KEVEX-635448 format. One record per atom (N, C-alpha, C): residue number from 0; atom name; x, y, z. Coordinates in nm, 2 decimals. Layout:
KEVEX-635448
{nr: NUM | atom: CA | px: X | py: Y | pz: Z}
...
END
This chain:
KEVEX-635448
{nr: 0 | atom: N | px: 6.03 | py: 8.75 | pz: 7.04}
{nr: 0 | atom: CA | px: 6.12 | py: 8.85 | pz: 7.01}
{nr: 0 | atom: C | px: 6.15 | py: 8.93 | pz: 7.13}
{nr: 1 | atom: N | px: 6.28 | py: 8.96 | pz: 7.15}
{nr: 1 | atom: CA | px: 6.32 | py: 9.04 | pz: 7.27}
{nr: 1 | atom: C | px: 6.34 | py: 9.18 | pz: 7.24}
{nr: 2 | atom: N | px: 6.32 | py: 9.27 | pz: 7.34}
{nr: 2 | atom: CA | px: 6.36 | py: 9.41 | pz: 7.33}
{nr: 2 | atom: C | px: 6.51 | py: 9.42 | pz: 7.36}
{nr: 3 | atom: N | px: 6.57 | py: 9.52 | pz: 7.31}
{nr: 3 | atom: CA | px: 6.72 | py: 9.54 | pz: 7.34}
{nr: 3 | atom: C | px: 6.74 | py: 9.67 | pz: 7.41}
{nr: 4 | atom: N | px: 6.83 | py: 9.67 | pz: 7.51}
{nr: 4 | atom: CA | px: 6.87 | py: 9.79 | pz: 7.58}
{nr: 4 | atom: C | px: 7.02 | py: 9.78 | pz: 7.58}
{nr: 5 | atom: N | px: 7.08 | py: 9.90 | pz: 7.55}
{nr: 5 | atom: CA | px: 7.23 | py: 9.91 | pz: 7.55}
{nr: 5 | atom: C | px: 7.27 | py: 10.02 | pz: 7.65}
{nr: 6 | atom: N | px: 7.36 | py: 10.00 | pz: 7.74}
{nr: 6 | atom: CA | px: 7.41 | py: 10.10 | pz: 7.83}
{nr: 6 | atom: C | px: 7.56 | py: 10.12 | pz: 7.80}
{nr: 7 | atom: N | px: 7.60 | py: 10.25 | pz: 7.78}
{nr: 7 | atom: CA | px: 7.74 | py: 10.28 | pz: 7.75}
{nr: 7 | atom: C | px: 7.79 | py: 10.39 | pz: 7.84}
{nr: 8 | atom: N | px: 7.90 | py: 10.37 | pz: 7.91}
{nr: 8 | atom: CA | px: 7.96 | py: 10.47 | pz: 8.00}
{nr: 8 | atom: C | px: 8.05 | py: 10.57 | pz: 7.92}
{nr: 9 | atom: N | px: 8.10 | py: 10.66 | pz: 8.00}
{nr: 9 | atom: CA | px: 8.19 | py: 10.76 | pz: 7.94}
{nr: 9 | atom: C | px: 8.32 | py: 10.70 | pz: 7.88}
{nr: 10 | atom: N | px: 8.36 | py: 10.59 | pz: 7.93}
{nr: 10 | atom: CA | px: 8.48 | py: 10.52 | pz: 7.88}
{nr: 10 | atom: C | px: 8.45 | py: 10.43 | pz: 7.76}
{nr: 11 | atom: N | px: 8.33 | py: 10.45 | pz: 7.71}
{nr: 11 | atom: CA | px: 8.28 | py: 10.38 | pz: 7.59}
{nr: 11 | atom: C | px: 8.26 | py: 10.23 | pz: 7.61}
{nr: 12 | atom: N | px: 8.26 | py: 10.18 | pz: 7.74}
{nr: 12 | atom: CA | px: 8.22 | py: 10.05 | pz: 7.77}
{nr: 12 | atom: C | px: 8.07 | py: 10.04 | pz: 7.76}
{nr: 13 | atom: N | px: 8.02 | py: 9.93 | pz: 7.72}
{nr: 13 | atom: CA | px: 7.87 | py: 9.92 | pz: 7.71}
{nr: 13 | atom: C | px: 7.83 | py: 9.78 | pz: 7.75}
{nr: 14 | atom: N | px: 7.70 | py: 9.77 | pz: 7.78}
{nr: 14 | atom: CA | px: 7.63 | py: 9.65 | pz: 7.81}
{nr: 14 | atom: C | px: 7.50 | py: 9.65 | pz: 7.73}
{nr: 15 | atom: N | px: 7.47 | py: 9.54 | pz: 7.66}
{nr: 15 | atom: CA | px: 7.35 | py: 9.53 | pz: 7.60}
{nr: 15 | atom: C | px: 7.26 | py: 9.42 | pz: 7.67}
{nr: 16 | atom: N | px: 7.14 | py: 9.46 | pz: 7.71}
{nr: 16 | atom: CA | px: 7.05 | py: 9.38 | pz: 7.78}
{nr: 16 | atom: C | px: 6.93 | py: 9.34 | pz: 7.69}
{nr: 17 | atom: N | px: 6.90 | py: 9.22 | pz: 7.69}
{nr: 17 | atom: CA | px: 6.78 | py: 9.18 | pz: 7.62}
{nr: 17 | atom: C | px: 6.68 | py: 9.13 | pz: 7.72}
{nr: 18 | atom: N | px: 6.55 | py: 9.17 | pz: 7.70}
{nr: 18 | atom: CA | px: 6.44 | py: 9.13 | pz: 7.79}
{nr: 18 | atom: C | px: 6.32 | py: 9.11 | pz: 7.70}
{nr: 19 | atom: N | px: 6.23 | py: 9.02 | pz: 7.75}
{nr: 19 | atom: CA | px: 6.11 | py: 8.99 | pz: 7.68}
{nr: 19 | atom: C | px: 6.02 | py: 9.12 | pz: 7.67}
{nr: 20 | atom: N | px: 6.02 | py: 9.19 | pz: 7.78}
{nr: 20 | atom: CA | px: 5.94 | py: 9.31 | pz: 7.79}
{nr: 20 | atom: C | px: 6.02 | py: 9.42 | pz: 7.85}
{nr: 21 | atom: N | px: 6.01 | py: 9.55 | pz: 7.80}
{nr: 21 | atom: CA | px: 6.09 | py: 9.65 | pz: 7.86}
{nr: 21 | atom: C | px: 6.07 | py: 9.68 | pz: 8.01}
{nr: 22 | atom: N | px: 5.95 | py: 9.64 | pz: 8.06}
{nr: 22 | atom: CA | px: 5.93 | py: 9.65 | pz: 8.20}
{nr: 22 | atom: C | px: 6.02 | py: 9.56 | pz: 8.28}
{nr: 23 | atom: N | px: 6.08 | py: 9.46 | pz: 8.22}
{nr: 23 | atom: CA | px: 6.17 | py: 9.37 | pz: 8.28}
{nr: 23 | atom: C | px: 6.32 | py: 9.42 | pz: 8.29}
{nr: 24 | atom: N | px: 6.34 | py: 9.54 | pz: 8.22}
{nr: 24 | atom: CA | px: 6.48 | py: 9.58 | pz: 8.21}
{nr: 24 | atom: C | px: 6.53 | py: 9.66 | pz: 8.33}
{nr: 25 | atom: N | px: 6.65 | py: 9.62 | pz: 8.37}
{nr: 25 | atom: CA | px: 6.71 | py: 9.68 | pz: 8.48}
{nr: 25 | atom: C | px: 6.86 | py: 9.69 | pz: 8.45}
{nr: 26 | atom: N | px: 6.92 | py: 9.81 | pz: 8.47}
{nr: 26 | atom: CA | px: 7.06 | py: 9.82 | pz: 8.46}
{nr: 26 | atom: C | px: 7.12 | py: 9.89 | pz: 8.57}
{nr: 27 | atom: N | px: 7.25 | py: 9.87 | pz: 8.59}
{nr: 27 | atom: CA | px: 7.32 | py: 9.93 | pz: 8.71}
{nr: 27 | atom: C | px: 7.43 | py: 10.02 | pz: 8.65}
{nr: 28 | atom: N | px: 7.44 | py: 10.14 | pz: 8.71}
{nr: 28 | atom: CA | px: 7.54 | py: 10.23 | pz: 8.67}
{nr: 28 | atom: C | px: 7.61 | py: 10.27 | pz: 8.80}
{nr: 29 | atom: N | px: 7.74 | py: 10.24 | pz: 8.81}
{nr: 29 | atom: CA | px: 7.82 | py: 10.27 | pz: 8.93}
{nr: 29 | atom: C | px: 7.91 | py: 10.39 | pz: 8.90}
{nr: 30 | atom: N | px: 7.90 | py: 10.48 | pz: 8.99}
{nr: 30 | atom: CA | px: 7.98 | py: 10.61 | pz: 8.98}
{nr: 30 | atom: C | px: 8.07 | py: 10.62 | pz: 9.11}
{nr: 31 | atom: N | px: 8.19 | py: 10.60 | pz: 9.09}
{nr: 31 | atom: CA | px: 8.29 | py: 10.60 | pz: 9.21}
{nr: 31 | atom: C | px: 8.34 | py: 10.75 | pz: 9.22}
{nr: 32 | atom: N | px: 8.32 | py: 10.81 | pz: 9.33}
{nr: 32 | atom: CA | px: 8.37 | py: 10.95 | pz: 9.36}
{nr: 32 | atom: C | px: 8.49 | py: 10.95 | pz: 9.44}
{nr: 33 | atom: N | px: 8.60 | py: 10.99 | pz: 9.38}
{nr: 33 | atom: CA | px: 8.73 | py: 11.00 | pz: 9.45}
{nr: 33 | atom: C | px: 8.73 | py: 11.12 | pz: 9.54}
{nr: 34 | atom: N | px: 8.79 | py: 11.12 | pz: 9.66}
{nr: 34 | atom: CA | px: 8.80 | py: 11.23 | pz: 9.75}
{nr: 34 | atom: C | px: 8.67 | py: 11.30 | pz: 9.79}
{nr: 35 | atom: N | px: 8.57 | py: 11.22 | pz: 9.81}
{nr: 35 | atom: CA | px: 8.44 | py: 11.28 | pz: 9.84}
{nr: 35 | atom: C | px: 8.44 | py: 11.39 | pz: 9.95}
{nr: 36 | atom: N | px: 8.50 | py: 11.35 | pz: 10.06}
{nr: 36 | atom: CA | px: 8.49 | py: 11.44 | pz: 10.18}
{nr: 36 | atom: C | px: 8.57 | py: 11.57 | pz: 10.15}
{nr: 37 | atom: N | px: 8.68 | py: 11.56 | pz: 10.08}
{nr: 37 | atom: CA | px: 8.76 | py: 11.68 | pz: 10.04}
{nr: 37 | atom: C | px: 8.68 | py: 11.77 | pz: 9.95}
{nr: 38 | atom: N | px: 8.61 | py: 11.71 | pz: 9.85}
{nr: 38 | atom: CA | px: 8.52 | py: 11.79 | pz: 9.76}
{nr: 38 | atom: C | px: 8.41 | py: 11.86 | pz: 9.84}
{nr: 39 | atom: N | px: 8.35 | py: 11.79 | pz: 9.94}
{nr: 39 | atom: CA | px: 8.25 | py: 11.85 | pz: 10.02}
{nr: 39 | atom: C | px: 8.30 | py: 11.97 | pz: 10.10}
{nr: 40 | atom: N | px: 8.42 | py: 11.95 | pz: 10.16}
{nr: 40 | atom: CA | px: 8.48 | py: 12.06 | pz: 10.24}
{nr: 40 | atom: C | px: 8.52 | py: 12.18 | pz: 10.15}
{nr: 41 | atom: N | px: 8.55 | py: 12.16 | pz: 10.02}
{nr: 41 | atom: CA | px: 8.58 | py: 12.27 | pz: 9.93}
{nr: 41 | atom: C | px: 8.46 | py: 12.34 | pz: 9.88}
{nr: 42 | atom: N | px: 8.34 | py: 12.29 | pz: 9.91}
{nr: 42 | atom: CA | px: 8.22 | py: 12.35 | pz: 9.87}
{nr: 42 | atom: C | px: 8.18 | py: 12.33 | pz: 9.72}
{nr: 43 | atom: N | px: 8.24 | py: 12.23 | pz: 9.66}
{nr: 43 | atom: CA | px: 8.22 | py: 12.20 | pz: 9.52}
{nr: 43 | atom: C | px: 8.10 | py: 12.11 | pz: 9.50}
{nr: 44 | atom: N | px: 8.04 | py: 12.12 | pz: 9.38}
{nr: 44 | atom: CA | px: 7.93 | py: 12.02 | pz: 9.34}
{nr: 44 | atom: C | px: 8.00 | py: 11.91 | pz: 9.27}
{nr: 45 | atom: N | px: 7.93 | py: 11.80 | pz: 9.25}
{nr: 45 | atom: CA | px: 7.99 | py: 11.68 | pz: 9.19}
{nr: 45 | atom: C | px: 7.90 | py: 11.64 | pz: 9.08}
{nr: 46 | atom: N | px: 7.96 | py: 11.62 | pz: 8.96}
{nr: 46 | atom: CA | px: 7.89 | py: 11.57 | pz: 8.84}
{nr: 46 | atom: C | px: 7.95 | py: 11.45 | pz: 8.78}
{nr: 47 | atom: N | px: 7.87 | py: 11.35 | pz: 8.75}
{nr: 47 | atom: CA | px: 7.93 | py: 11.23 | pz: 8.69}
{nr: 47 | atom: C | px: 7.96 | py: 11.25 | pz: 8.54}
{nr: 48 | atom: N | px: 8.04 | py: 11.16 | pz: 8.49}
{nr: 48 | atom: CA | px: 8.05 | py: 11.15 | pz: 8.34}
{nr: 48 | atom: C | px: 7.92 | py: 11.11 | pz: 8.29}
{nr: 49 | atom: N | px: 7.89 | py: 11.14 | pz: 8.16}
{nr: 49 | atom: CA | px: 7.76 | py: 11.10 | pz: 8.10}
{nr: 49 | atom: C | px: 7.77 | py: 10.95 | pz: 8.07}
{nr: 50 | atom: N | px: 7.65 | py: 10.89 | pz: 8.06}
{nr: 50 | atom: CA | px: 7.64 | py: 10.76 | pz: 8.02}
{nr: 50 | atom: C | px: 7.52 | py: 10.75 | pz: 7.92}
{nr: 51 | atom: N | px: 7.52 | py: 10.65 | pz: 7.83}
{nr: 51 | atom: CA | px: 7.43 | py: 10.64 | pz: 7.72}
{nr: 51 | atom: C | px: 7.34 | py: 10.51 | pz: 7.74}
{nr: 52 | atom: N | px: 7.21 | py: 10.53 | pz: 7.72}
{nr: 52 | atom: CA | px: 7.12 | py: 10.41 | pz: 7.72}
{nr: 52 | atom: C | px: 7.05 | py: 10.41 | pz: 7.59}
{nr: 53 | atom: N | px: 7.05 | py: 10.29 | pz: 7.52}
{nr: 53 | atom: CA | px: 6.98 | py: 10.28 | pz: 7.40}
{nr: 53 | atom: C | px: 6.88 | py: 10.17 | pz: 7.41}
{nr: 54 | atom: N | px: 6.75 | py: 10.21 | pz: 7.40}
{nr: 54 | atom: CA | px: 6.64 | py: 10.11 | pz: 7.42}
{nr: 54 | atom: C | px: 6.56 | py: 10.11 | pz: 7.29}
{nr: 55 | atom: N | px: 6.58 | py: 10.00 | pz: 7.21}
{nr: 55 | atom: CA | px: 6.51 | py: 9.98 | pz: 7.08}
{nr: 55 | atom: C | px: 6.53 | py: 10.10 | pz: 6.99}
{nr: 56 | atom: N | px: 6.65 | py: 10.15 | pz: 6.98}
{nr: 56 | atom: CA | px: 6.68 | py: 10.26 | pz: 6.89}
{nr: 56 | atom: C | px: 6.65 | py: 10.40 | pz: 6.95}
{nr: 57 | atom: N | px: 6.59 | py: 10.41 | pz: 7.07}
{nr: 57 | atom: CA | px: 6.57 | py: 10.54 | pz: 7.14}
{nr: 57 | atom: C | px: 6.69 | py: 10.56 | pz: 7.22}
{nr: 58 | atom: N | px: 6.77 | py: 10.66 | pz: 7.17}
{nr: 58 | atom: CA | px: 6.90 | py: 10.68 | pz: 7.24}
{nr: 58 | atom: C | px: 6.89 | py: 10.80 | pz: 7.34}
{nr: 59 | atom: N | px: 6.94 | py: 10.77 | pz: 7.46}
{nr: 59 | atom: CA | px: 6.94 | py: 10.88 | pz: 7.56}
{nr: 59 | atom: C | px: 7.08 | py: 10.89 | pz: 7.62}
{nr: 60 | atom: N | px: 7.11 | py: 11.01 | pz: 7.67}
{nr: 60 | atom: CA | px: 7.23 | py: 11.04 | pz: 7.74}
{nr: 60 | atom: C | px: 7.19 | py: 11.10 | pz: 7.87}
{nr: 61 | atom: N | px: 7.26 | py: 11.04 | pz: 7.98}
{nr: 61 | atom: CA | px: 7.22 | py: 11.08 | pz: 8.11}
{nr: 61 | atom: C | px: 7.35 | py: 11.12 | pz: 8.19}
{nr: 62 | atom: N | px: 7.33 | py: 11.19 | pz: 8.30}
{nr: 62 | atom: CA | px: 7.44 | py: 11.22 | pz: 8.40}
{nr: 62 | atom: C | px: 7.37 | py: 11.22 | pz: 8.53}
{nr: 63 | atom: N | px: 7.46 | py: 11.21 | pz: 8.63}
{nr: 63 | atom: CA | px: 7.41 | py: 11.22 | pz: 8.77}
{nr: 63 | atom: C | px: 7.49 | py: 11.33 | pz: 8.84}
{nr: 64 | atom: N | px: 7.43 | py: 11.38 | pz: 8.94}
{nr: 64 | atom: CA | px: 7.50 | py: 11.49 | pz: 9.02}
{nr: 64 | atom: C | px: 7.47 | py: 11.48 | pz: 9.16}
{nr: 65 | atom: N | px: 7.56 | py: 11.53 | pz: 9.25}
{nr: 65 | atom: CA | px: 7.53 | py: 11.54 | pz: 9.39}
{nr: 65 | atom: C | px: 7.53 | py: 11.69 | pz: 9.42}
{nr: 66 | atom: N | px: 7.43 | py: 11.73 | pz: 9.49}
{nr: 66 | atom: CA | px: 7.42 | py: 11.87 | pz: 9.54}
{nr: 66 | atom: C | px: 7.41 | py: 11.86 | pz: 9.69}
{nr: 67 | atom: N | px: 7.46 | py: 11.96 | pz: 9.76}
{nr: 67 | atom: CA | px: 7.47 | py: 11.95 | pz: 9.91}
{nr: 67 | atom: C | px: 7.38 | py: 12.06 | pz: 9.98}
{nr: 68 | atom: N | px: 7.33 | py: 12.02 | pz: 10.09}
{nr: 68 | atom: CA | px: 7.26 | py: 12.11 | pz: 10.18}
{nr: 68 | atom: C | px: 7.38 | py: 12.19 | pz: 10.24}
{nr: 69 | atom: N | px: 7.35 | py: 12.31 | pz: 10.29}
{nr: 69 | atom: CA | px: 7.45 | py: 12.38 | pz: 10.36}
{nr: 69 | atom: C | px: 7.41 | py: 12.42 | pz: 10.50}
{nr: 70 | atom: N | px: 7.50 | py: 12.44 | pz: 10.59}
{nr: 70 | atom: CA | px: 7.47 | py: 12.48 | pz: 10.72}
{nr: 70 | atom: C | px: 7.45 | py: 12.63 | pz: 10.73}
{nr: 71 | atom: N | px: 7.43 | py: 12.69 | pz: 10.85}
{nr: 71 | atom: CA | px: 7.40 | py: 12.83 | pz: 10.86}
{nr: 71 | atom: C | px: 7.53 | py: 12.92 | pz: 10.82}
{nr: 72 | atom: N | px: 7.64 | py: 12.86 | pz: 10.82}
{nr: 72 | atom: CA | px: 7.76 | py: 12.93 | pz: 10.77}
{nr: 72 | atom: C | px: 7.79 | py: 12.91 | pz: 10.62}
{nr: 73 | atom: N | px: 7.70 | py: 12.84 | pz: 10.55}
{nr: 73 | atom: CA | px: 7.71 | py: 12.82 | pz: 10.41}
{nr: 73 | atom: C | px: 7.81 | py: 12.71 | pz: 10.37}
{nr: 74 | atom: N | px: 7.85 | py: 12.63 | pz: 10.46}
{nr: 74 | atom: CA | px: 7.94 | py: 12.52 | pz: 10.43}
{nr: 74 | atom: C | px: 7.86 | py: 12.39 | pz: 10.40}
{nr: 75 | atom: N | px: 7.90 | py: 12.32 | pz: 10.30}
{nr: 75 | atom: CA | px: 7.84 | py: 12.20 | pz: 10.26}
{nr: 75 | atom: C | px: 7.83 | py: 12.09 | pz: 10.37}
{nr: 76 | atom: N | px: 7.72 | py: 12.02 | pz: 10.38}
{nr: 76 | atom: CA | px: 7.70 | py: 11.91 | pz: 10.47}
{nr: 76 | atom: C | px: 7.72 | py: 11.78 | pz: 10.40}
{nr: 77 | atom: N | px: 7.78 | py: 11.69 | pz: 10.46}
{nr: 77 | atom: CA | px: 7.80 | py: 11.56 | pz: 10.40}
{nr: 77 | atom: C | px: 7.67 | py: 11.47 | pz: 10.40}
{nr: 78 | atom: N | px: 7.58 | py: 11.51 | pz: 10.49}
{nr: 78 | atom: CA | px: 7.45 | py: 11.44 | pz: 10.50}
{nr: 78 | atom: C | px: 7.35 | py: 11.54 | pz: 10.55}
{nr: 79 | atom: N | px: 7.24 | py: 11.55 | pz: 10.48}
{nr: 79 | atom: CA | px: 7.19 | py: 11.48 | pz: 10.36}
{nr: 79 | atom: C | px: 7.25 | py: 11.54 | pz: 10.23}
{nr: 80 | atom: N | px: 7.23 | py: 11.47 | pz: 10.13}
{nr: 80 | atom: CA | px: 7.27 | py: 11.51 | pz: 9.99}
{nr: 80 | atom: C | px: 7.15 | py: 11.50 | pz: 9.90}
{nr: 81 | atom: N | px: 7.15 | py: 11.57 | pz: 9.79}
{nr: 81 | atom: CA | px: 7.05 | py: 11.56 | pz: 9.69}
{nr: 81 | atom: C | px: 7.12 | py: 11.49 | pz: 9.57}
{nr: 82 | atom: N | px: 7.06 | py: 11.37 | pz: 9.53}
{nr: 82 | atom: CA | px: 7.11 | py: 11.30 | pz: 9.42}
{nr: 82 | atom: C | px: 7.02 | py: 11.33 | pz: 9.30}
{nr: 83 | atom: N | px: 7.08 | py: 11.38 | pz: 9.19}
{nr: 83 | atom: CA | px: 7.01 | py: 11.42 | pz: 9.07}
{nr: 83 | atom: C | px: 7.04 | py: 11.32 | pz: 8.95}
{nr: 84 | atom: N | px: 6.93 | py: 11.29 | pz: 8.88}
{nr: 84 | atom: CA | px: 6.95 | py: 11.21 | pz: 8.76}
{nr: 84 | atom: C | px: 6.90 | py: 11.30 | pz: 8.65}
{nr: 85 | atom: N | px: 7.00 | py: 11.34 | pz: 8.56}
{nr: 85 | atom: CA | px: 6.97 | py: 11.44 | pz: 8.45}
{nr: 85 | atom: C | px: 6.96 | py: 11.37 | pz: 8.31}
{nr: 86 | atom: N | px: 6.85 | py: 11.40 | pz: 8.24}
{nr: 86 | atom: CA | px: 6.84 | py: 11.36 | pz: 8.10}
{nr: 86 | atom: C | px: 6.91 | py: 11.46 | pz: 8.02}
{nr: 87 | atom: N | px: 7.03 | py: 11.44 | pz: 7.97}
{nr: 87 | atom: CA | px: 7.11 | py: 11.53 | pz: 7.89}
{nr: 87 | atom: C | px: 7.06 | py: 11.55 | pz: 7.75}
{nr: 88 | atom: N | px: 7.03 | py: 11.44 | pz: 7.68}
{nr: 88 | atom: CA | px: 6.97 | py: 11.44 | pz: 7.55}
{nr: 88 | atom: C | px: 6.90 | py: 11.31 | pz: 7.51}
{nr: 89 | atom: N | px: 6.82 | py: 11.32 | pz: 7.41}
{nr: 89 | atom: CA | px: 6.75 | py: 11.20 | pz: 7.36}
{nr: 89 | atom: C | px: 6.72 | py: 11.22 | pz: 7.22}
{nr: 90 | atom: N | px: 6.72 | py: 11.10 | pz: 7.15}
{nr: 90 | atom: CA | px: 6.67 | py: 11.10 | pz: 7.01}
{nr: 90 | atom: C | px: 6.57 | py: 10.99 | pz: 6.99}
{nr: 91 | atom: N | px: 6.47 | py: 11.01 | pz: 6.91}
{nr: 91 | atom: CA | px: 6.36 | py: 10.91 | pz: 6.90}
{nr: 91 | atom: C | px: 6.41 | py: 10.78 | pz: 6.84}
{nr: 92 | atom: N | px: 6.34 | py: 10.68 | pz: 6.87}
{nr: 92 | atom: CA | px: 6.37 | py: 10.55 | pz: 6.82}
{nr: 92 | atom: C | px: 6.30 | py: 10.53 | pz: 6.68}
{nr: 93 | atom: N | px: 6.25 | py: 10.42 | pz: 6.66}
{nr: 93 | atom: CA | px: 6.18 | py: 10.39 | pz: 6.53}
{nr: 93 | atom: C | px: 6.05 | py: 10.48 | pz: 6.53}
{nr: 94 | atom: N | px: 6.02 | py: 10.55 | pz: 6.43}
{nr: 94 | atom: CA | px: 5.91 | py: 10.64 | pz: 6.42}
{nr: 94 | atom: C | px: 5.78 | py: 10.55 | pz: 6.39}
{nr: 95 | atom: N | px: 5.70 | py: 10.54 | pz: 6.49}
{nr: 95 | atom: CA | px: 5.57 | py: 10.46 | pz: 6.48}
{nr: 95 | atom: C | px: 5.46 | py: 10.55 | pz: 6.45}
{nr: 96 | atom: N | px: 5.48 | py: 10.68 | pz: 6.44}
{nr: 96 | atom: CA | px: 5.37 | py: 10.78 | pz: 6.42}
{nr: 96 | atom: C | px: 5.29 | py: 10.81 | pz: 6.55}
{nr: 97 | atom: N | px: 5.33 | py: 10.75 | pz: 6.66}
{nr: 97 | atom: CA | px: 5.26 | py: 10.77 | pz: 6.78}
{nr: 97 | atom: C | px: 5.36 | py: 10.84 | pz: 6.88}
{nr: 98 | atom: N | px: 5.30 | py: 10.91 | pz: 6.97}
{nr: 98 | atom: CA | px: 5.39 | py: 10.98 | pz: 7.07}
{nr: 98 | atom: C | px: 5.45 | py: 10.88 | pz: 7.16}
{nr: 99 | atom: N | px: 5.57 | py: 10.91 | pz: 7.21}
{nr: 99 | atom: CA | px: 5.64 | py: 10.83 | pz: 7.30}
{nr: 99 | atom: C | px: 5.62 | py: 10.87 | pz: 7.44}
{nr: 100 | atom: N | px: 5.59 | py: 10.78 | pz: 7.53}
{nr: 100 | atom: CA | px: 5.58 | py: 10.80 | pz: 7.67}
{nr: 100 | atom: C | px: 5.68 | py: 10.72 | pz: 7.74}
{nr: 101 | atom: N | px: 5.76 | py: 10.79 | pz: 7.82}
{nr: 101 | atom: CA | px: 5.87 | py: 10.72 | pz: 7.89}
{nr: 101 | atom: C | px: 5.85 | py: 10.74 | pz: 8.04}
{nr: 102 | atom: N | px: 5.87 | py: 10.63 | pz: 8.12}
{nr: 102 | atom: CA | px: 5.87 | py: 10.64 | pz: 8.26}
{nr: 102 | atom: C | px: 6.00 | py: 10.59 | pz: 8.31}
{nr: 103 | atom: N | px: 6.06 | py: 10.66 | pz: 8.40}
{nr: 103 | atom: CA | px: 6.19 | py: 10.62 | pz: 8.46}
{nr: 103 | atom: C | px: 6.17 | py: 10.61 | pz: 8.61}
{nr: 104 | atom: N | px: 6.21 | py: 10.49 | pz: 8.66}
{nr: 104 | atom: CA | px: 6.21 | py: 10.46 | pz: 8.80}
{nr: 104 | atom: C | px: 6.36 | py: 10.45 | pz: 8.84}
{nr: 105 | atom: N | px: 6.40 | py: 10.51 | pz: 8.95}
{nr: 105 | atom: CA | px: 6.54 | py: 10.51 | pz: 8.99}
{nr: 105 | atom: C | px: 6.55 | py: 10.46 | pz: 9.13}
{nr: 106 | atom: N | px: 6.64 | py: 10.38 | pz: 9.15}
{nr: 106 | atom: CA | px: 6.68 | py: 10.33 | pz: 9.29}
{nr: 106 | atom: C | px: 6.82 | py: 10.37 | pz: 9.31}
{nr: 107 | atom: N | px: 6.85 | py: 10.44 | pz: 9.41}
{nr: 107 | atom: CA | px: 6.99 | py: 10.48 | pz: 9.44}
{nr: 107 | atom: C | px: 7.04 | py: 10.43 | pz: 9.57}
{nr: 108 | atom: N | px: 7.17 | py: 10.41 | pz: 9.58}
{nr: 108 | atom: CA | px: 7.23 | py: 10.38 | pz: 9.71}
{nr: 108 | atom: C | px: 7.37 | py: 10.44 | pz: 9.71}
{nr: 109 | atom: N | px: 7.41 | py: 10.48 | pz: 9.83}
{nr: 109 | atom: CA | px: 7.54 | py: 10.54 | pz: 9.84}
{nr: 109 | atom: C | px: 7.62 | py: 10.47 | pz: 9.95}
{nr: 110 | atom: N | px: 7.74 | py: 10.43 | pz: 9.91}
{nr: 110 | atom: CA | px: 7.82 | py: 10.35 | pz: 10.00}
{nr: 110 | atom: C | px: 7.95 | py: 10.42 | pz: 10.02}
{nr: 111 | atom: N | px: 8.01 | py: 10.41 | pz: 10.14}
{nr: 111 | atom: CA | px: 8.14 | py: 10.45 | pz: 10.17}
{nr: 111 | atom: C | px: 8.23 | py: 10.33 | pz: 10.14}
{nr: 112 | atom: N | px: 8.32 | py: 10.35 | pz: 10.05}
{nr: 112 | atom: CA | px: 8.41 | py: 10.24 | pz: 10.01}
{nr: 112 | atom: C | px: 8.55 | py: 10.27 | pz: 10.07}
{nr: 113 | atom: N | px: 8.61 | py: 10.17 | pz: 10.13}
{nr: 113 | atom: CA | px: 8.75 | py: 10.17 | pz: 10.17}
{nr: 113 | atom: C | px: 8.83 | py: 10.08 | pz: 10.08}
{nr: 114 | atom: N | px: 8.92 | py: 10.14 | pz: 10.00}
{nr: 114 | atom: CA | px: 8.99 | py: 10.06 | pz: 9.90}
{nr: 114 | atom: C | px: 9.13 | py: 10.03 | pz: 9.95}
END
C-alpha cells in the first residue's frame, strides 16, 4: 500500500504523489516573483500565494515570504534575504487516537531568471 500526497497551488492545479513511505515524499513548489528588484527598491515585503498539501488526509495550507535586511538608511538590501515558510492552517487526517508529530525539511534555492 502506498501513502498519498497531494499538492495544490493557488491556481487550483495539483499534483498527487504516491510513495511507499512518507519519508520518500518530495515535492517542488515554484514561486516566480515578477519585478523583484523594483519591489525591493520600493521597500515592500513579498508574500506568495498559498498552496495546499494533503498527506493521507492531513490537509495543510502553506505560504512563503521574503523579508529583507536593511542598510543603515533603512533601505532594503537585495542580498541577503530571509526566506519564510509559513504554515497557514492544518486539519487532522484520520483520527488514530494518537498525537500527530510532523517534521518538515525545506530546501530552497533562488535563481535570477531572464525570460
